[in-house]
LODREN-655932 format. One line per field, with one value per residue (C-alpha): x, y, z; residue number from 1; residue in one letter. Coordinates in steps of 0.2 Angstrom, whole numbers. Layout:
px <- (X; ...)
py <- (Y; ...)
pz <- (Z; ...)
k <- (NUM; ...)
r <- (A; ...)
***
This chain:
px <- (570; 568; 579; 580; 597; 590; 576; 588; 588; 599; 591; 584; 594; 580; 571; 556; 549; 532; 531; 522; 533; 527; 536; 534; 526; 538; 532; 536; 553; 557; 550; 561; 576; 571; 570; 586; 595; 593; 596; 578; 578; 594; 587; 570; 579; 591; 577; 565; 578; 573; 555; 561; 569; 582; 575; 559; 542; 533; 541; 542; 538; 554; 552; 556; 543; 530; 532; 531; 515; 507; 511; 504; 487; 489; 496; 483; 468; 465; 457; 461; 475; 464; 461; 480; 484; 471; 479; 496; 491; 483; 496; 512; 518; 516; 526; 540; 539; 541; 553; 541; 543; 529; 533; 532; 516; 512; 509; 491; 482; 485; 503; 502; 491; 502; 518; 509; 505; 522; 532; 529; 524; 541; 548; 534; 538; 556; 551; 540; 555; 566; 554; 554; 573; 572; 560; 571; 586; 575; 570; 552; 552; 554; 547; 543; 524; 514; 495; 485; 469; 460; 447; 437; 437; 424; 431; 430; 416; 397; 386; 375; 388; 391; 390; 389; 406; 400; 389; 394; 376; 371; 361; 345; 346; 348; 333; 323; 327; 321; 305; 302; 304; 291; 279; 281; 280; 298; 292; 284; 299; 289; 285; 303; 308; 295; 301; 319; 314; 305; 318; 332; 348; 364; 376; 392; 409; 410; 395; 397; 411; 414; 419; 429; 438; 438; 449; 436; 425; 407; 405; 396; 404; 405; 390; 379; 380; 384; 397; 413; 428; 446; 453; 468; 477; 491; 503; 507; 521; 511; 525; 526; 512; 523; 515; 527; 518; 504; 494; 480; 466; 448; 435; 427; 443; 441; 452; 457; 464; 474; 482; 496; 502; 502; 512; 525; 527; 529; 542; 552; 551; 557; 571; 578; 578; 587; 604; 598; 606; 599; 608; 615; 623; 610; 600; 581; 573; 571; 585; 574; 561; 542; 537; 519; 504; 488; 472; 453; 440; 437; 454; 451; 451; 459; 470; 476; 481; 489; 498; 505; 510; 520; 528; 535; 524; 513; 495; 485; 469; 452; 441; 422; 410; 408; 401; 406; 417; 421; 440; 440; 455; 460; 474; 485; 471; 465; 482; 485; 467; 469; 486; 479; 464; 476; 487; 472; 465; 481; 486; 497; 484; 471; 483; 487; 469; 466; 481; 473; 462; 477; 490; 479; 462; 470; 482; 467; 459; 475; 477; 460; 449; 460; 472; 458; 458; 440; 437; 446; 448; 460; 456; 465; 473; 491; 486; 477; 492; 503; 491; 490; 509; 512; 498; 506; 524; 517; 508; 525; 533; 520; 525; 544; 540; 530; 545; 557; 547; 531; 519; 515; 504; 504; 488; 495; 511; 500; 490; 505; 512; 495; 496; 514; 509; 495; 506; 519; 505; 498; 516; 518; 501; 505; 522; 513; 499; 513; 523; 507; 503; 521; 521; 504; 510; 526; 516; 504; 519; 527; 511; 509; 527; 525; 509; 515; 532; 541; 558; 553; 537; 536; 523; 516; 502; 492; 494; 507; 516; 526; 543)
py <- (356; 359; 373; 382; 375; 357; 361; 366; 353; 350; 353; 338; 329; 326; 337; 345; 357; 349; 355; 371; 385; 402; 418; 424; 440; 455; 460; 443; 443; 460; 455; 440; 451; 462; 447; 439; 456; 453; 434; 432; 413; 411; 423; 413; 397; 403; 410; 394; 380; 377; 373; 358; 341; 336; 319; 315; 319; 323; 333; 351; 367; 378; 393; 405; 397; 398; 417; 420; 409; 419; 436; 429; 431; 450; 452; 441; 446; 429; 428; 410; 398; 385; 399; 402; 383; 382; 397; 390; 373; 383; 396; 394; 411; 408; 391; 401; 414; 400; 389; 374; 363; 356; 339; 345; 346; 363; 364; 360; 371; 358; 360; 379; 380; 368; 378; 393; 385; 378; 395; 407; 425; 431; 424; 432; 448; 447; 445; 460; 470; 464; 472; 488; 488; 488; 502; 512; 509; 515; 531; 526; 528; 545; 540; 557; 557; 542; 539; 526; 518; 501; 491; 475; 459; 445; 430; 412; 408; 409; 419; 404; 393; 404; 397; 403; 405; 399; 384; 381; 379; 386; 401; 391; 381; 397; 404; 389; 392; 410; 404; 391; 404; 415; 400; 400; 383; 379; 367; 382; 389; 404; 409; 407; 419; 432; 432; 434; 448; 457; 455; 467; 458; 459; 447; 453; 446; 443; 430; 423; 415; 405; 387; 386; 403; 409; 424; 432; 445; 450; 467; 477; 478; 493; 486; 485; 467; 459; 446; 438; 448; 454; 471; 475; 492; 499; 513; 521; 533; 549; 555; 539; 528; 513; 502; 504; 492; 480; 475; 463; 464; 457; 464; 473; 482; 501; 512; 522; 506; 499; 515; 515; 497; 502; 518; 509; 495; 509; 518; 502; 498; 516; 516; 500; 509; 525; 517; 512; 521; 525; 521; 538; 536; 547; 543; 545; 540; 554; 553; 557; 544; 547; 564; 566; 554; 557; 548; 551; 556; 538; 538; 554; 553; 561; 545; 545; 563; 562; 546; 552; 568; 557; 548; 564; 563; 577; 572; 577; 567; 574; 579; 575; 588; 584; 601; 610; 599; 599; 600; 600; 590; 586; 598; 586; 580; 598; 604; 589; 590; 609; 607; 594; 605; 619; 609; 601; 618; 624; 623; 608; 599; 602; 596; 580; 576; 578; 567; 553; 547; 546; 538; 527; 524; 520; 508; 499; 498; 490; 478; 472; 476; 474; 463; 450; 450; 456; 442; 429; 410; 407; 405; 411; 428; 421; 414; 430; 441; 431; 434; 453; 454; 445; 455; 471; 465; 462; 479; 487; 477; 484; 502; 497; 490; 506; 517; 506; 500; 510; 496; 488; 473; 462; 469; 487; 482; 474; 490; 500; 489; 491; 510; 510; 499; 511; 526; 519; 516; 533; 540; 529; 535; 553; 552; 543; 557; 570; 561; 559; 578; 582; 572; 579; 597; 593; 586; 601; 613; 604; 605; 623; 626; 618; 627; 644; 642; 649; 642; 643; 640; 645; 635; 646; 643; 656; 647; 643; 659; 659; 668)
pz <- (494; 476; 469; 453; 449; 452; 440; 426; 412; 396; 380; 371; 358; 346; 334; 343; 330; 332; 351; 355; 358; 366; 361; 379; 385; 385; 402; 411; 402; 410; 426; 427; 423; 438; 449; 443; 445; 464; 464; 469; 468; 479; 492; 493; 494; 508; 518; 516; 518; 536; 530; 519; 521; 509; 504; 514; 508; 492; 478; 484; 475; 474; 485; 471; 460; 474; 477; 458; 457; 471; 462; 446; 455; 455; 438; 430; 441; 449; 466; 472; 471; 462; 448; 448; 446; 431; 423; 424; 416; 402; 398; 388; 393; 411; 409; 401; 415; 428; 417; 417; 402; 391; 397; 415; 426; 433; 452; 457; 470; 484; 482; 481; 497; 506; 502; 508; 525; 526; 525; 540; 539; 543; 527; 517; 526; 520; 502; 504; 511; 497; 485; 495; 494; 475; 476; 487; 475; 461; 470; 472; 491; 500; 517; 524; 522; 523; 521; 530; 525; 526; 518; 523; 513; 515; 523; 517; 530; 530; 542; 542; 551; 566; 583; 601; 609; 626; 621; 603; 598; 580; 576; 572; 589; 598; 589; 594; 612; 611; 603; 616; 629; 621; 618; 599; 590; 585; 571; 562; 551; 546; 564; 568; 554; 559; 577; 571; 560; 574; 588; 590; 584; 593; 583; 592; 590; 609; 608; 590; 580; 564; 568; 552; 554; 572; 567; 555; 563; 560; 552; 539; 522; 511; 500; 516; 519; 536; 534; 542; 536; 538; 537; 527; 532; 521; 524; 507; 503; 498; 486; 475; 480; 486; 499; 514; 527; 528; 543; 545; 558; 561; 551; 566; 572; 573; 563; 578; 586; 572; 566; 579; 574; 555; 558; 569; 555; 542; 553; 555; 536; 532; 544; 536; 519; 524; 519; 502; 487; 470; 454; 454; 472; 481; 496; 491; 508; 520; 533; 548; 543; 544; 549; 543; 543; 532; 535; 533; 547; 552; 560; 570; 589; 604; 607; 589; 588; 605; 601; 584; 594; 606; 592; 585; 570; 563; 559; 545; 550; 543; 557; 558; 564; 582; 587; 603; 614; 633; 636; 655; 661; 643; 640; 630; 619; 616; 610; 599; 591; 588; 581; 569; 564; 561; 549; 539; 536; 529; 510; 513; 523; 509; 496; 505; 508; 489; 486; 496; 482; 470; 481; 492; 485; 468; 476; 484; 467; 459; 474; 477; 462; 446; 456; 459; 478; 481; 493; 502; 499; 513; 532; 547; 550; 547; 530; 526; 531; 519; 505; 509; 510; 493; 485; 491; 485; 468; 468; 472; 458; 446; 452; 449; 431; 427; 431; 421; 406; 406; 410; 427; 421; 406; 399; 401; 391; 378; 376; 375; 361; 352; 354; 347; 332; 328; 331; 318; 306; 308; 304; 289; 282; 286; 276; 262; 261; 261; 247; 236; 239; 234; 218; 214; 216; 206; 191; 191; 191; 176; 166; 169; 165; 148; 144; 148; 140; 156; 161; 180; 189; 208; 218; 233; 245; 236; 219; 205; 198; 182; 182)
k <- (1; 2; 3; 4; 5; 6; 7; 8; 9; 10; 11; 12; 13; 14; 15; 16; 17; 18; 19; 20; 21; 22; 23; 24; 25; 26; 27; 28; 29; 30; 31; 32; 33; 34; 35; 36; 37; 38; 39; 40; 41; 42; 43; 44; 45; 46; 47; 48; 49; 50; 51; 52; 53; 54; 55; 56; 57; 58; 59; 60; 61; 62; 63; 64; 65; 66; 67; 68; 69; 70; 71; 72; 73; 74; 75; 76; 77; 78; 79; 80; 81; 82; 83; 84; 85; 86; 87; 88; 89; 90; 91; 92; 93; 94; 95; 96; 97; 98; 99; 100; 101; 102; 103; 104; 105; 106; 107; 108; 109; 110; 111; 112; 113; 114; 115; 116; 117; 118; 119; 120; 121; 122; 123; 124; 125; 126; 127; 128; 129; 130; 131; 132; 133; 134; 135; 136; 137; 138; 139; 140; 141; 142; 143; 144; 145; 146; 147; 148; 149; 150; 151; 152; 153; 154; 155; 156; 157; 158; 159; 160; 161; 162; 163; 164; 165; 166; 167; 168; 169; 170; 171; 172; 173; 174; 175; 176; 177; 178; 179; 180; 181; 182; 183; 184; 185; 186; 187; 188; 189; 190; 191; 192; 193; 194; 195; 196; 197; 198; 199; 200; 201; 202; 203; 204; 205; 206; 207; 208; 209; 210; 211; 212; 213; 214; 215; 216; 217; 218; 219; 220; 221; 222; 223; 224; 225; 226; 227; 228; 229; 230; 231; 232; 233; 234; 235; 236; 237; 238; 239; 240; 241; 242; 243; 244; 245; 246; 247; 248; 249; 250; 251; 252; 253; 254; 255; 256; 257; 258; 259; 260; 261; 262; 263; 264; 265; 266; 267; 268; 269; 270; 271; 272; 273; 274; 275; 276; 277; 278; 279; 280; 281; 282; 283; 284; 285; 286; 287; 288; 289; 290; 291; 292; 293; 294; 295; 296; 297; 298; 299; 300; 301; 302; 303; 304; 305; 306; 307; 308; 309; 310; 311; 312; 313; 314; 315; 316; 317; 318; 319; 320; 321; 322; 323; 324; 325; 326; 327; 328; 329; 330; 331; 332; 333; 334; 335; 336; 337; 338; 339; 340; 341; 342; 343; 344; 345; 346; 347; 348; 349; 350; 351; 352; 353; 354; 355; 356; 357; 358; 359; 360; 361; 362; 363; 364; 365; 366; 367; 368; 369; 370; 371; 372; 373; 374; 375; 376; 377; 378; 379; 380; 381; 382; 383; 384; 385; 386; 387; 388; 389; 390; 391; 392; 393; 394; 395; 396; 397; 398; 399; 400; 401; 402; 403; 404; 405; 406; 407; 408; 409; 410; 411; 412; 413; 414; 415; 416; 417; 418; 419; 420; 421; 422; 423; 424; 425; 426; 427; 428; 429; 430; 431; 432; 433; 434; 435; 436; 437; 438; 439; 440; 441; 442; 443; 444; 445; 446; 447; 448; 449; 450; 451; 452; 453; 454; 455; 456; 457; 458; 459; 460; 461; 462; 463; 464; 465; 466; 467)
r <- (M; G; T; R; K; E; R; E; R; Q; E; G; L; W; Y; D; A; E; L; A; V; A; P; G; H; P; F; Y; K; R; L; N; E; V; L; D; K; V; D; F; D; A; F; C; E; S; G; C; A; K; F; Y; H; K; K; L; G; R; P; S; L; A; P; G; L; Y; F; R; I; M; M; I; G; F; F; E; G; L; D; S; E; R; G; I; A; W; R; L; A; D; S; L; T; L; R; Q; F; L; S; I; G; L; D; E; K; T; P; D; H; V; T; I; S; R; T; R; R; L; I; D; P; E; T; H; Q; R; I; F; T; L; V; L; E; Q; L; A; Q; G; G; L; I; K; G; K; T; I; G; V; D; S; T; T; L; E; A; N; A; A; M; K; S; I; V; R; R; D; T; G; E; S; Y; S; A; Y; L; Q; H; L; A; E; A; E; G; I; D; T; K; D; A; A; A; L; L; R; M; D; R; K; R; T; K; K; T; S; N; E; D; W; K; S; P; N; D; S; D; A; E; I; T; K; L; K; D; G; R; T; A; L; A; Y; K; A; E; N; A; V; D; M; E; T; G; A; I; V; A; V; T; T; H; G; G; A; A; A; D; T; T; T; L; P; E; T; V; M; E; A; G; I; A; V; A; G; L; I; A; E; K; T; G; E; G; E; Y; A; V; H; P; L; G; I; E; E; V; V; A; D; K; G; Y; H; S; N; D; V; T; V; G; L; N; E; M; G; V; R; S; Y; V; A; E; P; D; R; G; T; R; N; W; N; G; K; A; A; A; K; A; S; V; Y; G; N; R; R; R; I; R; G; E; R; G; K; R; L; Q; R; Q; R; G; E; R; I; E; R; N; F; A; H; Q; F; D; T; G; G; L; N; R; L; Y; V; R; G; R; E; N; V; H; K; K; F; L; L; Q; A; A; A; C; N; L; A; L; L; M; R; S; L; H; G; A; G; K; P; R; A; A; H; D; R; A; V; E; A; I; F; A; I; L; A; V; I; K; A; V; D; D; F; L; Q; L; R; F; A; N; T; A; T; C; S; Q; L; S; R; R; S; G; C; R; L; L; V; C; T; P; A; G; N; R; A; V)
***
């Protein structure tokens, strides 16, 4: 297995002034300082040693290097491993961040994807937990109130390639069989399309699947298109915006069925962080764990409110207008639904619902829009979950960097540097204008003093007055 220590090299003996040298980006230098503080490379190497052989096989990608490379996708807004590999080969700053010399070859996308497939999801989860521990030590996880929300991402599989689960025939072959049953000429493509448009379509996941990615499910995306997709669901700390837990589901999974799993994952994560101390020696994480769950109306159902009530968690789930309901024989559901309704109508419930946009929706924007993961280029639920975990870990690192240095991404750090430079120039200009005005007033006072023959001339806002 390649390690960071093995990759360390002695400086060259010859004069190398003609080689290109990058000053390095301040953001990546500080990010490496944060990672080195927790001995990130040694932690990754100890957890991944079982996946590598000491001698056999092709030259491997060091585990610490692999996890850094995957996080670069978030910080640089790159959506695929191929794009990350191209960026690495093109950037002196990223070479310095990864400690790759100019005479060394950067990892290609095949090596990156092979390493991802090699390392199991549990190891990716431990890296995510390591970042969570750093957030808890920085006082950025409270753990009392979490918000849950989800989004769908288009899978790396086309709807045109779907096949029947029972027979394995393609959609076009299935359409031809329907046309034959109705007496339509199967060789007439236009007639087949007209028949397909007129019939009632029921492309259900029970009947159809993708031969390339059987875990992806047919669903309607937010832009109205029907596609094969996955669903990412996050549990977010409502006080700080930190991502506490990440779960991955098929694109057609209902919110009401996935919420319990996400809440339990978040509860386990928060429970493991209670003993973490901040730099001041305080315990920032709520000692009793999660007590409140906030979600939108897509998560509201009798089973959800009853389940959260049984977990000992107060629900603040927005309720859709369902009109008059029949509660005969549903005493437990009635009590839990009415309790949730009473809480969301209170001042705290309204405030938590308003904060969803700031704490949860903004997190999704950072993760999937500016983070470059607006669609998937990996296949299989396991690989997709690894991608989501590292994307969330990078998003949490950005939160930690913002709290420590004021910028969570390289571009934000660059913008802050530009703002600081303009602020310094503005101060210099203001001082220069003040000195010029002061010198002008002094010259005017001297001239008036000589003309009036006075020994003292007092300059006031209303004008110059001789004494």
